[in-house]
C-alpha positions in Angstrom: -1.4 4.6 -15.5 1.9 5.2 -13.3 0.1 6.4 -10.4 -2.6 3.9 -10.5 0.1 1.4 -10.7 2.0 2.8 -7.7 -1.4 3.2 -5.7 -2.8 -0.1 -5.9 0.4 -1.5 -4.3 -0.2 1.1 -1.5 -3.9 0.6 -1.7 -3.7 -3.6 -1.3 -1.3 -3.0 1.7 -3.9 -0.7 3.1 -7.0 -3.0 2.8 -5.1 -6.1 2.9 -3.1 -4.0 3.9 -3.8 -0.9 1.7 0.3 0.1 1.9 4.1 -3.9 1.3 8.5 -7.7 3.8 10.3 -8.8 6.6 11.9 -10.4 9.8 10.0 -13.0 10.7 8.0 -14.0 7.3 8.3 -16.6 5.4 11.5 -17.2 2.8 10.4 -20.4 1.5 9.6 -20.3 -2.3 5.9 -19.6 -3.3 3.9 -22.8 -4.6 3.8 -20.9 -7.6 7.3 -22.1 -8.4 6.7 -25.4 -7.2 3.8 -26.6 -9.1 1.3 -27.6 -6.0 -2.2 -26.7 -5.9 -3.3 -25.1 -2.6 -5.3 -27.7 -0.4 -9.1 -26.9 0.6 -8.9 -24.3 3.6 -11.9 -22.6 5.5 -12.3 -19.1 4.0 -14.3 -16.5 5.8 -17.4 -15.5 4.1 -18.0 -11.7 2.7 -20.4 -11.1 5.6 -17.6 -12.2 8.3 -14.9 -9.9 6.4 -17.5 -6.9 6.3 -18.2 -7.6 10.0 -14.6 -7.5 11.0 -14.3 -4.5 9.0 -17.1 -2.8 10.7 -15.8 -3.6 14.1 -12.4 -2.0 13.3 -14.2 0.9 11.9 -16.1 1.5 15.2 -13.1 1.6 17.1 -11.4 3.7 14.3 -14.1 6.5 14.8 -14.0 6.3 18.6 -10.9 8.6 18.1 -10.1 11.8 16.4 -7.3 13.9 14.7 -6.7 17.5 14.5 -8.6 17.7 11.0 -5.6 17.7 8.7 -3.5 14.9 7.6 -0.7 14.1 9.9 2.8 15.6 9.0 6.0 15.0 11.0 9.4 16.2 11.1 12.8 15.1 12.6 16.1 17.0 11.9 19.9 17.5 13.2 22.3 20.3 12.9 22.2 20.8 9.2 19.1 18.5 7.8 15.4 18.8 8.2 12.9 15.8 7.1 9.4 15.9 6.7 7.3 13.2 6.5 3.7 12.8 5.3 1.7 10.0 4.9 -0.3 10.0 1.7 -3.5 8.3 -0.1 -2.2 7.1 -3.7 -5.8 7.6 -5.4 -8.2 10.2 -3.9 -11.7 11.3 -5.1 -11.1 14.4 -7.0 -13.6 16.4 -4.5 -11.7 15.6 -1.6 -9.7 18.4 0.1 -6.6 17.6 2.2 -4.3 20.6 1.7 -3.4 22.5 4.8 -1.0 25.6 5.3 1.9 23.5 7.2 1.9 21.0 4.6 2.2 23.8 1.6 5.2 25.5 3.7 7.0 22.1 4.4 6.9 21.1 0.5 7.9 24.7 -0.4 10.9 24.4 1.6 12.0 21.3 0.8 14.9 20.6 -1.4 14.3 16.9 -2.3 11.1 15.1 -2.4 11.0 11.8 -1.8 8.4 9.3 -2.9 8.1 5.2 -2.4 9.7 4.4 -5.7 10.1 6.0 -9.1 7.1 5.4 -11.3 6.8 8.4 -13.0 10.1 8.9 -15.0 10.9 7.2 -18.4 13.0 5.1 -16.5 10.5 4.1 -14.0 7.9 3.0 -16.3 10.8 0.8 -17.8 11.4 -0.8 -14.9 7.9 -1.6 -14.0 7.6 -3.0 -17.4 10.8 -5.2 -16.8 11.0 -5.8 -13.2 7.7 -5.6 -11.8 5.1 -6.7 -14.3 7.0 -10.3 -15.2 6.9 -11.0 -11.6 3.1 -11.2 -11.7 3.1 -13.8 -14.5 3.4 -17.5 -14.2 6.2 -19.3 -16.2 6.5 -23.2 -17.0 3.0 -23.3 -18.1 1.1 -22.9 -14.8 -2.0 -20.9 -14.2 -4.1 -19.2 -11.8 -6.6 -22.1 -12.4 -3.8 -24.6 -11.7 -2.9 -22.8 -8.5 -6.7 -23.1 -6.8 -8.5 -25.9 -5.3 -11.9 -26.3 -6.7 -13.5 -24.5 -4.0 -11.6 -21.6 -4.2 -11.9 -21.6 -8.0 -15.5 -21.7 -8.1 -16.0 -18.8 -6.0 -13.2 -16.9 -7.2 -14.5 -17.5 -10.4 -18.2 -16.4 -9.8 -16.7 -12.9 -8.0 -14.8 -12.3 -10.9 -17.6 -12.9 -13.3 -19.9 -10.7 -11.2 -17.1 -7.8 -11.6 -17.3 -8.4 -15.3 -13.7 -9.8 -15.4 -13.5 -13.3 -16.5 -11.2 -15.6 -14.7 -9.6 -16.8 -17.8 -8.5 -13.2 -19.0 -6.3 -13.5 -15.9 -5.2 -17.1 -15.9 -1.6 -16.4 -16.7 -1.3 -14.2 -13.7 0.0 -15.1 -10.3 -3.2 -14.6 -7.6 -1.3 -11.3 -6.0 -1.1 -9.6 -9.3 -5.0 -10.4 -10.1 -5.8 -9.2 -6.6 -3.9 -6.0 -7.4 -5.4 -5.2 -10.6 -9.0 -6.1 -9.8 -8.8 -4.1 -6.7 -7.6 -1.0 -8.8 -10.0 -1.6 -11.2 -12.9 -1.4 -8.7 -11.4 1.7 -7.0 -11.3 3.6 -10.1 -14.7 2.4 -11.2 -16.0 3.8 -8.0 -14.5 7.3 -8.5 -10.9 7.2 -7.1 -8.4 8.8 -9.5 -5.0 8.1 -9.6 -4.4 11.9 -11.1 -5.7 13.2 -7.5 -3.6 10.9 -5.5 -1.2 13.1 -3.2 2.1 11.9 -4.7 0.5 13.2 -8.4 0.2 16.3 -6.8 3.5 16.7 -5.0 5.6 15.3 -7.7 4.0 17.9 -10.2 4.4 20.9 -8.1 8.1 19.6 -7.3 8.8 19.1 -10.6 7.7 22.6 -12.0 9.8 24.3 -8.9 13.0 22.4 -9.8 13.2 20.1 -6.9 15.3 17.1 -6.5 14.0 13.4 -6.1 14.7 10.6 -4.4 13.1 7.1 -3.7 12.7 5.0 -0.5 13.1 1.8 -2.5 13.0 0.1 -6.0 10.2 -1.4 -7.8 11.7 -4.6 -7.4 11.2 -4.2 -3.7 7.7 -3.5 -4.0 7.5 -6.7 -6.7 9.1 -8.7 -3.9 6.8 -7.7 -1.1 4.1 -9.5 -2.9 5.8 -12.0 -5.1 7.7 -13.8 -2.5 4.7 -14.6 -0.4 3.5 -18.1 -0.5 1.0 -19.1 -2.9 -1.3 -19.7 -0.1 -1.3 -16.1 1.2 -1.3 -15.0 -2.5 -4.8 -16.9 -2.9 -6.1 -15.6 0.5 -5.3 -12.3 -0.6 -7.2 -12.3 -3.8 -9.9 -14.3 -2.1 -10.5 -11.6 0.4 -10.1 -8.9 -2.2 -12.9 -10.4 -4.3 -15.1 -10.7 -1.4 -14.9 -7.2 -0.2 -14.9 -5.7 -3.9 -18.3 -4.6 -3.4 -17.7 -2.4 -0.6 -14.1 -1.2 -1.5 -14.9 1.9 -2.5 -16.8 2.9 0.7 -14.4 1.2 2.7 -11.6 3.4 1.5 -14.0 6.2 1.9 -13.6 5.6 5.7 -10.0 5.3 5.6 -9.7 8.4 3.7 -11.8 10.3 6.1 -9.2 9.1 9.0 -6.4 10.0 7.0 -8.0 13.5 6.4 -8.7 14.0 10.0 -5.0 13.1 10.8 -6.4 10.3 13.4 -3.4 8.4 13.0 -4.6 5.7 15.7 -8.0 5.1 13.9 -6.1 4.8 10.7 -3.9 2.2 12.2 -7.0 0.3 13.2 -8.3 0.1 9.6 -4.9 -0.1 7.4 -2.0 -1.1 9.8 -3.1 -3.7 12.0 -3.0 -7.5 10.9 -5.9 -8.7 12.9 -8.4 -5.3 12.3 -7.8 -5.8 8.3 -8.2 -9.4 8.1 -5.1 -9.6 6.4 -2.8 -12.5 6.4 0.3 -12.4 8.5 2.4 -12.9 5.7 1.1 -10.1 3.5 1.2 -7.9 6.5 4.9 -8.5 7.0 5.9 -8.6 3.5 3.8 -5.4 2.3 4.3 -3.3 5.7 6.7 -4.5 8.1 9.9 -5.3 6.1 9.4 -2.2 4.0 9.4 -0.2 6.6 12.2 -1.4 8.5 14.0 -1.1 5.3 13.3 2.4 4.8 14.6 3.1 8.2 18.7 3.3 7.3 17.3 5.1 4.0 16.1 7.9 6.0 18.8 7.8 8.2 21.2 8.3 5.5 19.3 11.5 4.5 20.2 12.8 7.9 23.8 12.8 6.5 23.0 15.0 3.9 22.7 18.9 4.3 19.1 20.4 3.4 15.6 19.8 3.9 13.8 16.4 2.4 9.9 16.0 2.2 8.9 12.3 2.1 5.6 11.7 1.1 4.7 7.6 0.9 1.6 5.6 1.8 -0.1 6.7 5.2 -0.3 2.9 6.1 3.6 3.0 6.7 3.2 5.6 9.7 0.2 4.1 11.5 -0.2 1.2 13.7 2.2 -0.5 15.9 4.8 -1.3 13.1 5.0 2.2 11.7 8.2 4.0 10.2 7.6 6.9 13.1 7.8 4.3 16.0 11.0 2.5 14.3 12.4 6.0 14.3 11.6 6.8 17.8 12.8 3.4 19.0 16.2 4.2 17.4 16.5 7.3 19.4 15.2 9.7 17.0 12.8 12.6 18.3 10.0 12.8 15.6 7.7 15.7 16.3 4.1 16.0 15.2 3.7 19.2 13.4 -0.4 19.3 13.2 
């Protein structure tokens, strides 16, 4: 289950998202802490959300990549860093490996992923620092956070997905969206055991490589939990409205990723307008985390050796990507393929 958990954090980032906080985002406490109920707002219909996605998809498919997922490198006199954008869950039949990837992974002394979700310590941290953040306290409930219109639509959508709202009534909206999104993707044939990180970590462990992490599990919890409740409800609403097409939409994203079409992928998973994501979600789930990763990556350049970073591909595409942030700081980041 660990791979599934980390995946959906990344996956929500891509679709709503898919991939996660930052300068310019709200620092006010969410209304889940204040006890307020969201006021009626005008929501996009499922048809409108799908139409927006189809428009972004058409633009994404106008560009092409080299035929394999993007791999970059940067280095100094005694350090080399490979950067590889991943998809956390994949259909088992997807073929994505290529010689330059295998060579880079083999060369690495240390493998770096977003967060430790695979060791016993990582599992314990998930249970103590992530899951509790998605639960209401003080008697608040999901129903109590929703206005009457949202409650009716969300309850009907959850019923259609065979998930009664009351089963998640103690969960905050972001946690409901993450879990239901994950369940739907898996039901439509995506497998966390086929995800890139699962493969990379398994091979790295077998060959005795060291491990490092770009952030703590609490940082990923912050990305969602510190959103205003209004943004959380919007995220849940949009997730449910696009649930039926989630697998097909992810197929398109995986196709762009597997082709190495970073520009096209950015239009689908790392562009706030194209993805239809709430601005706060985009800022917290992608932009802030990307900014926070830059000094971590710079720290690796202070250590001799070879590092292989494997993290959600949404973080390396679009106008606020880690790649562009590194280049803006004066680093030369080379595309290998």
